[in-house]
C-alpha angles and dihedrals in degrees: 000000000000115000109259102191114089088209092068097060140047091225140009089221131019116196124200112207135046102214124112093285095046092048092042091054091046090054095046094046094046089048085055090060098254122140102245138189125189123199122198121180095208125011128311114281091007094135133045091331089076097034102065133105085263096233132141102206145135092244106252092198092059087072086076088060088050088237094149093156094059092046094049092048092046092050089050090051090047090060090047093053091046086058101043099035107034093151090054105035123049133182114241141180113245120202126214117197114206120203131189087238094053126108094232118059121215094252091054092051092046090055088052093049090049090053089046088052092052093046090051092053088244096308095114103067119191138190145166112258116235112244090238089062096052095090093054104036096042101021116192094013117150108258099187108118089355107151103173145350116219124194133201138169125253135135143258137202147170100262097202093045090050091051092049090048092053090048090051089051091051089052092054087054091055105270117145112217123197118192128190087030127122128205106231097182143348123198127184113216095191093267106046145350123269106207123193119197124207090249090060096256116136127210135182128214137170096223132027122208118194107206096155096132110205087009095055096110091039092055089049089065092066091052122094124235085032107238125228114271136203124238106249143176121220109216119190121217118197128201131186127210104214128201092243132107115251129188102165140058106233126189113202148157116259116228091267092051101261126124119274131175131208112197141162114262127169089341094306139078122282113197129188177304136280133180114220127156111246128204126181138036112350089219089068099055115132137153117280122226090243090056092048091049092048093050095047092046091052092048092047092051092054096040107032095161092061102041115187128213128188088269088066093061109109098179140352127219121198122177133171125233120205109226132171113263109264135163093228128078116290089255090073096049117107118259092201118126116245122203111198127188140190098245138000095234115066097334118204096190133057129181125195117215124190126329140154127266089236095057099043094111097050092047091048089055089055089056089052090050092052091048091049088060090065105028129042113249121220098198138037103201112143122217086224087077100042116102117224120216127195112251097187 
């Protein structure tokens, strides 16, 4: 039986992990009137939440998986974030060059863009770019065998800044956030959690939320009784910041047929991403030489007049996606968020697996709804109505 009296615990909910999902859950739960504490072992957004392609999008490529539900929900959330975080999320035109040598012909891509348009309720306009505009909209692009350039609307962000803005919102709603703090152990005594931090401090909470991202199953090992876990694959995605000017968002095929983006970032060109199975300590993730070569080769194919070498790499970004364990390539693994719990009746533990940056808010509201089933809420404020301000 979970402890009901607020006087018996330090927090109603204690969250482990300060990425976008941990901060999103903290905001949603705090808006629900719950006393909330968030623990992050490093700094907020220090993991995958600062290592993404920094896009707020429906996921055009997921249409090839026939995952219409995910795309529809992500496009809906994109519009919500454009409304509540206008200083952090901006609508952009994305350009898709189509070559005679590519795997996806122009008619096929156009059909996908039309479906994307429908799923977005007409908010993702698309068009064929006139040939006279190629040199200005996609300056420097390889024109050999180039048959068409398509364009569609999506959105972009600063992922780390968005995470910090959500965390700041959670703080204003009463959430306490502790960074550079590690959870050493968490034990459930039948009524509440007794959580010991590495600095010796002890906290108590009625519900524990594991939002540790790539560390989700590692964190579960310091929890007693050890909760059930899901079999997952960690897939690393590498990005390179290249010392080249960039004015356009470009959606392309990599040389091996996967999706790759070129986008402006800090006045230069950010290129990514890859999908490589990772095994080991998430703290040790770093770009592989094969990934760097693949990204550079792809960039150099599309922009042969401004060839980049390794010396032109200003920074590397390497994040880990949490995907369900599948035998196929990572592309075919579901991007749906899974919320696991310790027991079906009155659970005291929740774990968040996977998820997209774009859908963090909606998934956080789902966690809040589950918690409301076991603990009485004192407020009904929705994060859909809470404005997010940049704190950087």
